[in-house]
All heavy atoms as TSV, in Angstrom:
chain	resi	resn	atom	element	x	y	z
A	1	MET	N	N	9.649	122.951	148.419
A	1	MET	CA	C	9.678	121.649	147.774
A	1	MET	C	C	10.659	121.674	146.615
A	1	MET	O	O	10.712	122.616	145.842
A	1	MET	CB	C	8.281	121.295	147.276
A	1	MET	CG	C	8.224	119.943	146.630
A	1	MET	SD	S	6.528	119.436	146.339
A	1	MET	CE	C	6.529	119.432	144.574
A	2	ARG	N	N	11.425	120.615	146.501
A	2	ARG	CA	C	12.385	120.524	145.402
A	2	ARG	C	C	11.688	120.033	144.143
A	2	ARG	O	O	10.855	119.134	144.195
A	2	ARG	CB	C	13.505	119.564	145.750
A	2	ARG	CG	C	14.371	120.048	146.861
A	2	ARG	CD	C	15.481	119.062	147.120
A	2	ARG	NE	N	16.268	119.531	148.238
A	2	ARG	CZ	C	16.977	118.752	149.016
A	2	ARG	NH1	N	17.026	117.467	148.787
A	2	ARG	NH2	N	17.658	119.244	149.999
A	3	THR	N	N	12.066	120.594	143.045
A	3	THR	CA	C	11.539	120.129	141.768
A	3	THR	C	C	12.584	119.258	141.107
A	3	THR	O	O	13.720	119.146	141.580
A	3	THR	CB	C	11.189	121.312	140.851
A	3	THR	OG1	O	12.384	122.028	140.548
A	3	THR	CG2	C	10.178	122.243	141.507
A	4	ARG	N	N	12.206	118.658	139.995
A	4	ARG	CA	C	13.163	117.815	139.271
A	4	ARG	C	C	14.409	118.598	138.903
A	4	ARG	O	O	15.500	118.066	138.882
A	4	ARG	CB	C	12.525	117.279	137.997
A	4	ARG	CG	C	11.597	116.131	138.213
A	4	ARG	CD	C	11.055	115.655	136.908
A	4	ARG	NE	N	12.116	115.040	136.145
A	4	ARG	CZ	C	11.945	114.158	135.195
A	4	ARG	NH1	N	10.749	113.803	134.862
A	4	ARG	NH2	N	12.960	113.642	134.548
A	5	GLU	N	N	14.240	119.865	138.595
A	5	GLU	CA	C	15.371	120.664	138.138
A	5	GLU	C	C	16.303	121.068	139.273
A	5	GLU	O	O	17.478	121.329	139.066
A	5	GLU	CB	C	14.874	121.915	137.416
A	5	GLU	CG	C	14.181	121.640	136.095
A	5	GLU	CD	C	12.743	121.139	136.251
A	5	GLU	OE1	O	12.112	121.442	137.286
A	5	GLU	OE2	O	12.276	120.432	135.356
A	6	THR	N	N	15.791	121.138	140.506
A	6	THR	CA	C	16.624	121.629	141.604
A	6	THR	C	C	17.065	120.547	142.583
A	6	THR	O	O	17.830	120.830	143.488
A	6	THR	CB	C	15.866	122.712	142.406
A	6	THR	OG1	O	14.678	122.135	142.963
A	6	THR	CG2	C	15.513	123.892	141.534
A	7	ASP	N	N	16.595	119.336	142.419
A	7	ASP	CA	C	16.957	118.258	143.334
A	7	ASP	C	C	18.421	117.899	143.112
A	7	ASP	O	O	18.812	117.460	142.026
A	7	ASP	CB	C	16.064	117.049	143.070
A	7	ASP	CG	C	16.269	115.936	144.085
A	7	ASP	OD1	O	17.319	115.911	144.751
A	7	ASP	OD2	O	15.378	115.079	144.208
A	8	PRO	N	N	19.282	118.057	144.121
A	8	PRO	CA	C	20.716	117.793	143.936
A	8	PRO	C	C	21.032	116.326	143.643
A	8	PRO	O	O	21.993	116.028	142.929
A	8	PRO	CB	C	21.341	118.234	145.259
A	8	PRO	CG	C	20.235	118.265	146.245
A	8	PRO	CD	C	18.975	118.524	145.476
A	9	VAL	N	N	20.239	115.405	144.162
A	9	VAL	CA	C	20.481	113.990	143.884
A	9	VAL	C	C	20.225	113.705	142.408
A	9	VAL	O	O	21.026	113.045	141.735
A	9	VAL	CB	C	19.601	113.090	144.782
A	9	VAL	CG1	C	19.723	111.631	144.381
A	9	VAL	CG2	C	19.966	113.281	146.244
A	10	MET	N	N	19.112	114.210	141.905
A	10	MET	CA	C	18.796	114.011	140.490
A	10	MET	C	C	19.822	114.704	139.601
A	10	MET	O	O	20.194	114.176	138.554
A	10	MET	CB	C	17.388	114.519	140.165
A	10	MET	CG	C	16.290	113.675	140.785
A	10	MET	SD	S	16.378	111.929	140.340
A	10	MET	CE	C	16.192	111.989	138.587
A	11	ALA	N	N	20.301	115.849	140.008
A	11	ALA	CA	C	21.329	116.544	139.229
A	11	ALA	C	C	22.593	115.701	139.156
A	11	ALA	O	O	23.235	115.615	138.097
A	11	ALA	CB	C	21.620	117.905	139.849
A	12	GLU	N	N	22.958	115.058	140.271
A	12	GLU	CA	C	24.146	114.214	140.281
A	12	GLU	C	C	23.955	112.978	139.398
A	12	GLU	O	O	24.854	112.598	138.642
A	12	GLU	CB	C	24.477	113.780	141.703
A	12	GLU	CG	C	25.738	112.954	141.801
A	12	GLU	CD	C	26.094	112.581	143.227
A	12	GLU	OE1	O	25.457	113.083	144.167
A	12	GLU	OE2	O	27.029	111.779	143.387
A	13	VAL	N	N	22.777	112.363	139.481
A	13	VAL	CA	C	22.484	111.198	138.642
A	13	VAL	C	C	22.579	111.577	137.169
A	13	VAL	O	O	23.185	110.864	136.363
A	13	VAL	CB	C	21.093	110.619	138.970
A	13	VAL	CG1	C	20.651	109.607	137.928
A	13	VAL	CG2	C	21.082	109.998	140.356
A	14	ARG	N	N	21.996	112.707	136.813
A	14	ARG	CA	C	22.041	113.145	135.416
A	14	ARG	C	C	23.467	113.445	134.965
A	14	ARG	O	O	23.845	113.165	133.827
A	14	ARG	CB	C	21.153	114.363	135.221
A	14	ARG	CG	C	19.685	114.021	135.274
A	14	ARG	CD	C	18.808	115.214	134.911
A	14	ARG	NE	N	17.419	114.827	134.964
A	14	ARG	CZ	C	16.592	115.120	135.972
A	14	ARG	NH1	N	17.033	115.828	137.001
A	14	ARG	NH2	N	15.334	114.733	135.955
A	15	ALA	N	N	24.266	114.024	135.851
A	15	ALA	CA	C	25.659	114.332	135.505
A	15	ALA	C	C	26.455	113.050	135.266
A	15	ALA	O	O	27.237	112.966	134.311
A	15	ALA	CB	C	26.305	115.164	136.607
A	16	VAL	N	N	26.251	112.052	136.115
A	16	VAL	CA	C	26.945	110.772	135.943
A	16	VAL	C	C	26.491	110.110	134.652
A	16	VAL	O	O	27.303	109.616	133.863
A	16	VAL	CB	C	26.700	109.846	137.154
A	16	VAL	CG1	C	27.183	108.437	136.876
A	16	VAL	CG2	C	27.370	110.413	138.392
A	17	ARG	N	N	25.174	110.107	134.423
A	17	ARG	CA	C	24.632	109.504	133.204
A	17	ARG	C	C	25.187	110.194	131.963
A	17	ARG	O	O	25.578	109.543	130.992
A	17	ARG	CB	C	23.103	109.600	133.231
A	17	ARG	CG	C	22.430	108.976	132.033
A	17	ARG	CD	C	20.930	109.105	132.112
A	17	ARG	NE	N	20.552	110.508	132.128
A	17	ARG	CZ	C	19.339	110.952	132.424
A	17	ARG	NH1	N	18.391	110.112	132.765
A	17	ARG	NH2	N	19.071	112.232	132.399
A	18	ASP	N	N	25.270	111.510	131.992
A	18	ASP	CA	C	25.803	112.246	130.848
A	18	ASP	C	C	27.293	111.950	130.666
A	18	ASP	O	O	27.769	111.840	129.542
A	18	ASP	CB	C	25.579	113.744	131.009
A	18	ASP	CG	C	25.944	114.506	129.763
A	18	ASP	OD1	O	25.391	114.193	128.686
A	18	ASP	OD2	O	26.811	115.411	129.856
A	19	GLY	N	N	28.022	111.791	131.758
A	19	GLY	CA	C	29.440	111.462	131.665
A	19	GLY	C	C	29.673	110.110	131.019
A	19	GLY	O	O	30.566	109.944	130.186
A	20	ILE	N	N	28.849	109.128	131.409
A	20	ILE	CA	C	28.965	107.794	130.809
A	20	ILE	C	C	28.662	107.866	129.323
A	20	ILE	O	O	29.378	107.298	128.497
A	20	ILE	CB	C	28.011	106.805	131.518
A	20	ILE	CG1	C	28.501	106.553	132.945
A	20	ILE	CG2	C	27.889	105.500	130.740
A	20	ILE	CD1	C	27.510	105.813	133.814
A	21	ALA	N	N	27.608	108.590	128.970
A	21	ALA	CA	C	27.232	108.717	127.558
A	21	ALA	C	C	28.301	109.469	126.767
A	21	ALA	O	O	28.621	109.099	125.632
A	21	ALA	CB	C	25.890	109.426	127.434
A	22	ALA	N	N	28.877	110.496	127.364
A	22	ALA	CA	C	29.908	111.282	126.673
A	22	ALA	C	C	31.142	110.430	126.385
A	22	ALA	O	O	31.739	110.538	125.312
A	22	ALA	CB	C	30.280	112.505	127.502
A	23	ARG	N	N	31.535	109.568	127.340
A	23	ARG	CA	C	32.701	108.710	127.121
A	23	ARG	C	C	32.464	107.720	125.987
A	23	ARG	O	O	33.411	107.234	125.374
A	23	ARG	CB	C	33.076	107.969	128.410
A	23	ARG	CG	C	33.780	108.863	129.418
A	23	ARG	CD	C	34.382	108.069	130.558
A	23	ARG	NE	N	33.395	107.405	131.393
A	23	ARG	CZ	C	32.718	107.977	132.397
A	23	ARG	NH1	N	32.913	109.254	132.668
A	23	ARG	NH2	N	31.858	107.283	133.104
A	24	ALA	N	N	31.188	107.435	125.692
A	24	ALA	CA	C	30.853	106.523	124.600
A	24	ALA	C	C	30.438	107.311	123.356
A	24	ALA	O	O	29.861	106.741	122.440
A	24	ALA	CB	C	29.731	105.589	125.026
A	25	ASP	N	N	30.736	108.595	123.326
A	25	ASP	CA	C	30.362	109.465	122.209
A	25	ASP	C	C	28.866	109.389	121.914
A	25	ASP	O	O	28.445	109.468	120.760
A	25	ASP	CB	C	31.166	109.129	120.949
A	25	ASP	CG	C	32.630	109.480	121.104
A	25	ASP	OD1	O	32.931	110.473	121.799
A	25	ASP	OD2	O	33.461	108.751	120.544
A	26	TYR	N	N	28.075	109.205	122.967
A	26	TYR	CA	C	26.611	109.143	122.869
A	26	TYR	C	C	26.133	108.052	121.917
A	26	TYR	O	O	25.068	108.139	121.329
A	26	TYR	CB	C	26.036	110.514	122.493
A	26	TYR	CG	C	26.340	111.549	123.547
A	26	TYR	CD1	C	27.463	112.363	123.456
A	26	TYR	CD2	C	25.527	111.679	124.664
A	26	TYR	CE1	C	27.762	113.292	124.435
A	26	TYR	CE2	C	25.821	112.609	125.657
A	26	TYR	CZ	C	26.932	113.413	125.531
A	26	TYR	OH	O	27.231	114.328	126.518
A	27	ASP	N	N	26.935	107.010	121.780
A	27	ASP	CA	C	26.595	105.853	120.940
A	27	ASP	C	C	25.934	104.809	121.835
A	27	ASP	O	O	26.562	104.245	122.731
A	27	ASP	CB	C	27.860	105.292	120.298
A	27	ASP	CG	C	27.613	104.042	119.467
A	27	ASP	OD1	O	26.441	103.740	119.152
A	27	ASP	OD2	O	28.612	103.374	119.124
A	28	VAL	N	N	24.650	104.535	121.586
A	28	VAL	CA	C	23.884	103.636	122.448
A	28	VAL	C	C	24.514	102.245	122.490
A	28	VAL	O	O	24.617	101.635	123.563
A	28	VAL	CB	C	22.410	103.560	121.989
A	28	VAL	CG1	C	21.639	102.538	122.793
A	28	VAL	CG2	C	21.758	104.926	122.114
A	29	ALA	N	N	24.947	101.734	121.359
A	29	ALA	CA	C	25.562	100.401	121.330
A	29	ALA	C	C	26.824	100.373	122.193
A	29	ALA	O	O	27.058	99.410	122.926
A	29	ALA	CB	C	25.886	99.995	119.897
A	30	ALA	N	N	27.625	101.411	122.134
A	30	ALA	CA	C	28.845	101.478	122.938
A	30	ALA	C	C	28.521	101.596	124.426
A	30	ALA	O	O	29.211	101.021	125.275
A	30	ALA	CB	C	29.706	102.655	122.492
A	31	ILE	N	N	27.452	102.326	124.750
A	31	ILE	CA	C	27.041	102.458	126.156
A	31	ILE	C	C	26.659	101.085	126.703
A	31	ILE	O	O	27.100	100.684	127.781
A	31	ILE	CB	C	25.873	103.448	126.291
A	31	ILE	CG1	C	26.333	104.871	125.953
A	31	ILE	CG2	C	25.273	103.395	127.693
A	31	ILE	CD1	C	25.208	105.875	125.793
A	32	PHE	N	N	25.838	100.339	125.949
A	32	PHE	CA	C	25.408	99.024	126.420
A	32	PHE	C	C	26.569	98.031	126.455
A	32	PHE	O	O	26.622	97.169	127.334
A	32	PHE	CB	C	24.247	98.495	125.580
A	32	PHE	CG	C	22.935	99.062	126.041
A	32	PHE	CD1	C	22.397	100.170	125.419
A	32	PHE	CD2	C	22.262	98.499	127.109
A	32	PHE	CE1	C	21.193	100.712	125.857
A	32	PHE	CE2	C	21.067	99.018	127.555
A	32	PHE	CZ	C	20.524	100.134	126.920
A	33	GLN	N	N	27.505	98.145	125.532
A	33	GLN	CA	C	28.676	97.272	125.568
A	33	GLN	C	C	29.463	97.531	126.844
A	33	GLN	O	O	29.916	96.593	127.514
A	33	GLN	CB	C	29.558	97.505	124.348
A	33	GLN	CG	C	30.788	96.628	124.337
A	33	GLN	CD	C	31.652	96.842	123.110
A	33	GLN	OE1	O	31.243	97.494	122.154
A	33	GLN	NE2	N	32.849	96.303	123.136
A	34	ARG	N	N	29.618	98.784	127.207
A	34	ARG	CA	C	30.338	99.142	128.440
A	34	ARG	C	C	29.604	98.611	129.670
A	34	ARG	O	O	30.226	98.101	130.599
A	34	ARG	CB	C	30.508	100.660	128.523
A	34	ARG	CG	C	31.166	101.126	129.783
A	34	ARG	CD	C	32.608	100.651	129.870
A	34	ARG	NE	N	33.196	101.130	131.102
A	34	ARG	CZ	C	33.872	100.370	131.950
A	34	ARG	NH1	N	34.132	99.119	131.646
A	34	ARG	NH2	N	34.353	100.855	133.062
A	35	ILE	N	N	28.272	98.687	129.651
A	35	ILE	CA	C	27.492	98.156	130.771
A	35	ILE	C	C	27.713	96.657	130.903
A	35	ILE	O	O	27.916	96.144	132.012
A	35	ILE	CB	C	25.992	98.484	130.590
A	35	ILE	CG1	C	25.766	99.988	130.773
A	35	ILE	CG2	C	25.138	97.688	131.570
A	35	ILE	CD1	C	24.383	100.449	130.380
A	36	ARG	N	N	27.698	95.937	129.770
A	36	ARG	CA	C	27.943	94.490	129.797
A	36	ARG	C	C	29.339	94.176	130.337
A	36	ARG	O	O	29.523	93.241	131.110
A	36	ARG	CB	C	27.795	93.881	128.400
A	36	ARG	CG	C	26.411	93.906	127.877
A	36	ARG	CD	C	25.578	92.875	128.583
A	36	ARG	NE	N	24.265	92.842	127.947
A	36	ARG	CZ	C	23.213	92.277	128.483
A	36	ARG	NH1	N	23.303	91.686	129.633
A	36	ARG	NH2	N	22.072	92.297	127.861
A	37	GLU	N	N	30.331	94.963	129.943
A	37	GLU	CA	C	31.688	94.754	130.443
A	37	GLU	C	C	31.742	94.976	131.949
A	37	GLU	O	O	32.413	94.231	132.671
A	37	GLU	CB	C	32.656	95.699	129.739
A	37	GLU	CG	C	32.885	95.371	128.274
A	37	GLU	CD	C	33.642	96.456	127.537
A	37	GLU	OE1	O	33.959	97.503	128.133
A	37	GLU	OE2	O	33.912	96.258	126.328
A	38	MET	N	N	31.035	95.989	132.428
A	38	MET	CA	C	30.996	96.260	133.860
A	38	MET	C	C	30.309	95.112	134.604
A	38	MET	O	O	30.754	94.717	135.692
A	38	MET	CB	C	30.286	97.585	134.130
A	38	MET	CG	C	31.066	98.801	133.652
A	38	MET	SD	S	30.118	100.326	133.693
A	38	MET	CE	C	29.787	100.507	135.424
A	39	GLU	N	N	29.224	94.579	134.031
A	39	GLU	CA	C	28.539	93.445	134.648
A	39	GLU	C	C	29.460	92.234	134.723
A	39	GLU	O	O	29.556	91.579	135.761
A	39	GLU	CB	C	27.286	93.080	133.851
A	39	GLU	CG	C	26.151	94.049	133.991
A	39	GLU	CD	C	24.951	93.667	133.143
A	39	GLU	OE1	O	25.069	92.767	132.273
A	39	GLU	OE2	O	23.892	94.282	133.334
A	40	ASP	N	N	30.140	91.929	133.606
A	40	ASP	CA	C	31.027	90.766	133.561
A	40	ASP	C	C	32.168	90.893	134.566
A	40	ASP	O	O	32.580	89.909	135.177
A	40	ASP	CB	C	31.591	90.571	132.158
A	40	ASP	CG	C	30.528	90.154	131.157
A	40	ASP	OD1	O	29.447	89.698	131.579
A	40	ASP	OD2	O	30.782	90.301	129.935
A	41	GLY	N	N	32.679	92.079	134.746
A	41	GLY	CA	C	33.802	92.305	135.648
A	41	GLY	C	C	33.422	92.429	137.108
A	41	GLY	O	O	34.279	92.418	137.988
A	42	SER	N	N	32.132	92.536	137.403
A	42	SER	CA	C	31.713	92.772	138.782
A	42	SER	C	C	31.731	91.511	139.635
A	42	SER	O	O	31.779	91.600	140.857
A	42	SER	CB	C	30.298	93.359	138.805
A	42	SER	OG	O	29.340	92.371	138.481
A	43	GLY	N	N	31.642	90.339	138.982
A	43	GLY	CA	C	31.596	89.104	139.749
A	43	GLY	C	C	30.214	88.790	140.293
A	43	GLY	O	O	30.019	87.787	140.969
A	44	ARG	N	N	29.241	89.631	140.022
A	44	ARG	CA	C	27.879	89.397	140.478
A	44	ARG	C	C	27.134	88.556	139.454
A	44	ARG	O	O	27.503	88.491	138.292
A	44	ARG	CB	C	27.135	90.714	140.656
A	44	ARG	CG	C	27.685	91.550	141.775
A	44	ARG	CD	C	26.891	92.809	141.921
A	44	ARG	NE	N	27.331	93.554	143.089
A	44	ARG	CZ	C	26.969	94.771	143.343
A	44	ARG	NH1	N	26.173	95.416	142.523
A	44	ARG	NH2	N	27.405	95.379	144.423
A	45	GLU	N	N	26.067	87.930	139.916
A	45	GLU	CA	C	25.218	87.149	139.015
A	45	GLU	C	C	24.037	88.023	138.601
A	45	GLU	O	O	23.335	88.576	139.448
A	45	GLU	CB	C	24.712	85.899	139.720
A	45	GLU	CG	C	23.879	85.011	138.833
A	45	GLU	CD	C	23.426	83.754	139.538
A	45	GLU	OE1	O	24.094	83.325	140.493
A	45	GLU	OE2	O	22.393	83.210	139.120
A	46	TYR	N	N	23.831	88.156	137.307
A	46	TYR	CA	C	22.736	88.964	136.781
A	46	TYR	C	C	21.699	88.048	136.157
A	46	TYR	O	O	22.019	87.031	135.555
A	46	TYR	CB	C	23.240	89.970	135.739
A	46	TYR	CG	C	24.077	91.058	136.365
A	46	TYR	CD1	C	25.439	90.903	136.546
A	46	TYR	CD2	C	23.494	92.225	136.808
A	46	TYR	CE1	C	26.206	91.890	137.143
A	46	TYR	CE2	C	24.239	93.222	137.398
A	46	TYR	CZ	C	25.599	93.045	137.570
A	46	TYR	OH	O	26.342	94.021	138.151
A	47	VAL	N	N	20.456	88.423	136.303
A	47	VAL	CA	C	19.344	87.642	135.775
A	47	VAL	C	C	18.884	88.275	134.474
A	47	VAL	O	O	18.748	89.487	134.374
A	47	VAL	CB	C	18.170	87.631	136.777
A	47	VAL	CG1	C	16.974	86.877	136.208
A	47	VAL	CG2	C	18.608	87.031	138.093
A	48	GLU	N	N	18.687	87.440	133.469
A	48	GLU	CA	C	18.128	87.920	132.204
A	48	GLU	C	C	16.800	87.235	131.994
A	48	GLU	O	O	16.706	86.010	132.062
A	48	GLU	CB	C	19.070	87.616	131.039
A	48	GLU	CG	C	20.319	88.458	131.074
A	48	GLU	CD	C	21.127	88.327	129.798
A	48	GLU	OE1	O	20.540	88.023	128.741
A	48	GLU	OE2	O	22.342	88.512	129.876
A	49	TYR	N	N	15.777	88.017	131.773
A	49	TYR	CA	C	14.448	87.479	131.538
A	49	TYR	C	C	14.233	87.272	130.045
A	49	TYR	O	O	14.740	88.035	129.231
A	49	TYR	CB	C	13.386	88.432	132.085
A	49	TYR	CG	C	13.442	88.574	133.584
A	49	TYR	CD1	C	14.061	89.663	134.183
A	49	TYR	CD2	C	12.882	87.605	134.402
A	49	TYR	CE1	C	14.119	89.787	135.558
A	49	TYR	CE2	C	12.935	87.730	135.784
A	49	TYR	CZ	C	13.554	88.818	136.348
A	49	TYR	OH	O	13.609	88.932	137.708
A	50	PRO	N	N	13.456	86.249	129.689
A	50	PRO	CA	C	13.167	86.042	128.265
A	50	PRO	C	C	12.293	87.189	127.749
A	50	PRO	O	O	11.593	87.837	128.527
A	50	PRO	CB	C	12.410	84.716	128.246
A	50	PRO	CG	C	11.842	84.567	129.614
A	50	PRO	CD	C	12.802	85.261	130.541
A	51	PRO	N	N	12.322	87.418	126.447
A	51	PRO	CA	C	11.473	88.471	125.890
A	51	PRO	C	C	10.001	88.173	126.174
A	51	PRO	O	O	9.592	87.018	126.220
A	51	PRO	CB	C	11.750	88.408	124.386
A	51	PRO	CG	C	12.959	87.589	124.227
A	51	PRO	CD	C	13.106	86.743	125.436
A	52	ARG	N	N	9.245	89.240	126.380
A	52	ARG	CA	C	7.814	89.078	126.625
A	52	ARG	C	C	7.106	88.829	125.303
A	52	ARG	O	O	7.404	89.463	124.306
A	52	ARG	CB	C	7.275	90.323	127.301
A	52	ARG	CG	C	7.892	90.518	128.680
A	52	ARG	CD	C	7.614	91.862	129.246
A	52	ARG	NE	N	6.191	92.039	129.515
A	52	ARG	CZ	C	5.690	93.154	129.999
A	52	ARG	NH1	N	6.463	94.185	130.242
A	52	ARG	NH2	N	4.405	93.252	130.220
A	53	ARG	N	N	6.185	87.882	125.291
A	53	ARG	CA	C	5.472	87.582	124.064
A	53	ARG	C	C	4.373	88.614	123.842
A	53	ARG	O	O	3.834	89.182	124.781
A	53	ARG	CB	C	4.896	86.181	124.088
A	53	ARG	CG	C	3.865	85.922	125.149
A	53	ARG	CD	C	3.424	84.457	125.130
A	53	ARG	NE	N	2.547	84.189	126.248
A	53	ARG	CZ	C	1.229	84.374	126.210
A	53	ARG	NH1	N	0.654	84.788	125.133
A	53	ARG	NH2	N	0.497	84.117	127.281
A	54	LEU	N	N	4.063	88.863	122.598
A	54	LEU	CA	C	3.025	89.815	122.242
A	54	LEU	C	C	1.706	89.105	122.068
A	54	LEU	O	O	1.631	88.011	121.521
A	54	LEU	CB	C	3.389	90.546	120.954
A	54	LEU	CG	C	4.638	91.432	121.027
A	54	LEU	CD1	C	4.913	92.049	119.670
A	54	LEU	CD2	C	4.467	92.509	122.074
A	55	VAL	N	N	0.654	89.733	122.547
A	55	VAL	CA	C	-0.689	89.204	122.403
A	55	VAL	C	C	-1.446	90.123	121.468
A	55	VAL	O	O	-1.509	91.333	121.686
A	55	VAL	CB	C	-1.408	89.136	123.768
A	55	VAL	CG1	C	-2.845	88.678	123.594
A	55	VAL	CG2	C	-0.652	88.232	124.717
A	56	GLU	N	N	-1.986	89.545	120.421
A	56	GLU	CA	C	-2.742	90.345	119.470
A	56	GLU	C	C	-4.171	90.518	119.977
A	56	GLU	O	O	-4.757	89.610	120.529
A	56	GLU	CB	C	-2.751	89.682	118.103
A	56	GLU	CG	C	-1.379	89.595	117.476
A	56	GLU	CD	C	-1.421	88.971	116.110
A	56	GLU	OE1	O	-2.443	89.126	115.410
A	56	GLU	OE2	O	-0.438	88.320	115.746
A	57	GLY	N	N	-4.712	91.708	119.762
A	57	GLY	CA	C	-6.093	91.922	120.160
A	57	GLY	C	C	-6.468	93.377	120.116
A	57	GLY	O	O	-5.642	94.256	120.366
A	58	SER	N	N	-7.680	93.640	119.791
A	58	SER	CA	C	-8.296	94.971	119.764
A	58	SER	C	C	-7.440	96.020	119.061
A	58	SER	O	O	-7.393	97.168	119.457
A	58	SER	CB	C	-8.637	95.453	121.172
A	58	SER	OG	O	-7.465	95.740	121.915
A	59	GLY	N	N	-6.741	95.612	117.999
A	59	GLY	CA	C	-5.980	96.578	117.210
A	59	GLY	C	C	-4.648	96.975	117.822
A	59	GLY	O	O	-3.866	97.673	117.222
A	60	GLU	N	N	-4.388	96.577	119.041
A	60	GLU	CA	C	-3.123	96.896	119.697
A	60	GLU	C	C	-2.416	95.606	120.066
A	60	GLU	O	O	-3.041	94.579	120.261
A	60	GLU	CB	C	-3.361	97.725	120.960
A	60	GLU	CG	C	-3.978	99.070	120.714
A	60	GLU	CD	C	-4.149	99.839	122.021
A	60	GLU	OE1	O	-3.542	99.447	123.031
A	60	GLU	OE2	O	-4.883	100.823	122.002
A	61	GLN	N	N	-1.114	95.674	120.166
A	61	GLN	CA	C	-0.368	94.511	120.618
A	61	GLN	C	C	0.081	94.770	122.038
A	61	GLN	O	O	0.736	95.776	122.316
A	61	GLN	CB	C	0.812	94.232	119.709
A	61	GLN	CG	C	0.398	93.774	118.329
A	61	GLN	CD	C	1.585	93.341	117.525
A	61	GLN	OE1	O	2.721	93.620	117.857
A	61	GLN	NE2	N	1.322	92.661	116.420
A	62	LEU	N	N	-0.274	93.889	122.931
A	62	LEU	CA	C	0.072	94.027	124.335
A	62	LEU	C	C	1.076	92.967	124.723
A	62	LEU	O	O	0.941	91.803	124.343
A	62	LEU	CB	C	-1.184	93.894	125.207
A	62	LEU	CG	C	-2.354	94.820	124.856
A	62	LEU	CD1	C	-3.559	94.449	125.684
A	62	LEU	CD2	C	-1.969	96.262	125.088
A	63	ALA	N	N	2.045	93.343	125.484
A	63	ALA	CA	C	3.036	92.376	125.979
A	63	ALA	C	C	2.524	91.827	127.309
A	63	ALA	O	O	2.010	92.556	128.147
A	63	ALA	CB	C	4.387	93.036	126.171
A	64	VAL	N	N	2.668	90.521	127.474
A	64	VAL	CA	C	2.268	89.904	128.734
A	64	VAL	C	C	3.432	89.157	129.339
A	64	VAL	O	O	4.393	88.842	128.721
A	64	VAL	CB	C	1.077	88.923	128.567
A	64	VAL	CG1	C	-0.160	89.698	128.205
A	64	VAL	CG2	C	1.378	87.845	127.566
């Protein structure tokens, strides 16, 4: 059985993810800006959902 550490597909995904982050100097804002640029340039329609509202109760805040 393959584990997370030995699965070649997961290793490739992690390598690509690390490459994208490295090109943005591991700056989260720059990573998301690049993602937005890729979305805008793809010609596809993307759906954005409104923020989930918080419900107060029992000492915890739950999003619904």
